RODO-2510 file (C-alpha; in nm, 4 decimals, decimal comma):
residues 96
     n   res          X          Y          Z
     1     m     6,7496    20,2441     9,9703
     2     i     6,9908    20,4364    10,1092
     3     r     6,9033    20,3518    10,4644
     4     l     6,9263    19,9791    10,3837
     5     n     7,2859    20,0414    10,2140
     6     l     7,3587    20,2410    10,5181
     7     v     7,2560    19,9484    10,7608
     8     l     7,4319    19,6788    10,5119
     9     l     7,7486    19,8802    10,5129
    10     l     7,7645    19,9280    10,8988
    11     g     7,6735    19,5085    10,9420
    12     v     7,9628    19,4394    10,6949
    13     l     8,2197    19,7016    10,8730
    14     a     8,1040    19,5562    11,2088
    15     s     8,1464    19,1944    11,0847
    16     a     8,4837    19,2955    10,9493
    17     l     8,6051    19,4349    11,2597
    18     y     8,4921    19,1305    11,4579
    19     l     8,6918    18,9151    11,2161
    20     v     9,0002    19,0933    11,2518
    21     n     8,9381    19,0575    11,6263
    22     i     8,8860    18,6850    11,6127
    23     q     9,2152    18,6587    11,4161
    24     y     9,3990    18,8498    11,6594
    25     e     9,2740    18,6639    11,9492
    26     s     9,3685    18,3170    11,7426
    27     r     9,7096    18,4301    11,6756
    28     r     9,7616    18,5305    12,0361
    29     l     9,6467    18,2228    12,1786
    30     f     9,8408    18,0151    11,9295
    31     a    10,1322    18,1964    12,0119
    32     e    10,0783    18,1067    12,4169
    33     l    10,0009    17,7404    12,3069
    34     d    10,3428    17,7405    12,1485
    35     k    10,4791    17,8823    12,4193
    36     a    10,3358    17,6561    12,6718
    37     a    10,4743    17,3506    12,4494
    38     s    10,7855    17,4356    12,4701
    39     e    10,7945    17,4780    12,8100
    40     a    10,6858    17,1555    12,8525
    41     r    10,9355    17,0224    12,6474
    42     k    11,1566    17,1674    12,8611
    43     l    11,0362    17,0493    13,1894
    44     e    11,0146    16,6894    13,0387
    45     t    11,3928    16,7292    12,9608
    46     d    11,4718    16,8400    13,2972
    47     h    11,2476    16,5729    13,4569
    48     t    11,4516    16,2878    13,2731
    49     r    11,8063    16,4409    13,3534
    50     l    11,7046    16,4756    13,7296
    51     l    11,5856    16,1230    13,7357
    52     v    11,9062    15,9877    13,5409
    53     e    12,0940    16,2063    13,7947
    54     r    11,9222    16,0658    14,0919
    55     r    11,9760    15,7197    13,9758
    56     s    12,3408    15,7710    13,9407
    57     k    12,3515    15,9162    14,2877
    58     a    12,1827    15,6287    14,4471
    59     t    12,4309    15,3358    14,3019
    60     p    12,5557    15,1105    14,5772
    61     l    12,8830    15,1928    14,5345
    62     r    12,8757    15,5422    14,5729
    63     v    12,6638    15,5164    14,8770
    64     e    12,9261    15,2669    15,0266
    65     k    13,2007    15,5080    14,9358
    66     l    13,0194    15,8175    15,0799
    67     a    12,9668    15,5936    15,3988
    68     r    13,3541    15,5065    15,4411
    69     d    13,4707    15,8550    15,3837
    70     q    13,2444    16,0879    15,5327
    71     l    13,0883    15,8872    15,8128
    72     n    13,3826    15,6803    15,8678
    73     m    13,2170    15,3698    15,8426
    74     r    13,3196    15,0099    15,8012
    75     t    13,1737    14,6674    15,7328
    76     t    13,1095    14,4420    15,9845
    77     t    13,3686    14,1625    16,0955
    78     p    13,3149    13,8880    16,3370
    79     a    13,5656    14,0308    16,5545
    80     i    13,3868    14,3601    16,6035
    81     t    13,0272    14,2156    16,6473
    82     q    12,8623    14,2048    16,9601
    83     y    12,5662    13,9371    17,0110
    84     v    12,3119    14,0328    17,2483
    85     s    12,1124    13,7104    17,3940
    86     d    11,7545    13,7171    17,4437
    87     r    11,7183    13,6166    17,8239
    88     p    11,6966    13,8774    18,0509
    89     a    12,0071    13,9459    18,2919
    90     a    12,0156    13,7898    18,6349
    91     p    11,8883    14,0253    18,9006
    92     s    12,2129    14,1438    19,0912
    93     g    12,2147    14,2798    19,4002
    94     s    12,2201    14,1901    19,8060
    95     g    11,8558    14,1288    19,8551
    96     s    11,7286    14,3612    20,1306
***
């Protein structure tokens, strides 16, 4: 009878230690999951902010202003437009 009690006591102690270990792992994994969810929310916020920033930098008015100021570009007018014909140029030279 005493052997049976010892075996049962060891079984109860082993299952109690196993339960404590499982609870610890569960809490640790939940903390990791919460941290990952927080990081995902932060990354989603950053992504949204960057998309808005990209859209604001690509507006036609901003691009035109940068082209004028930094690249010294100007809009075309008929006075500065050169037209190129699709006919080949006449051969020049003094035939040999």
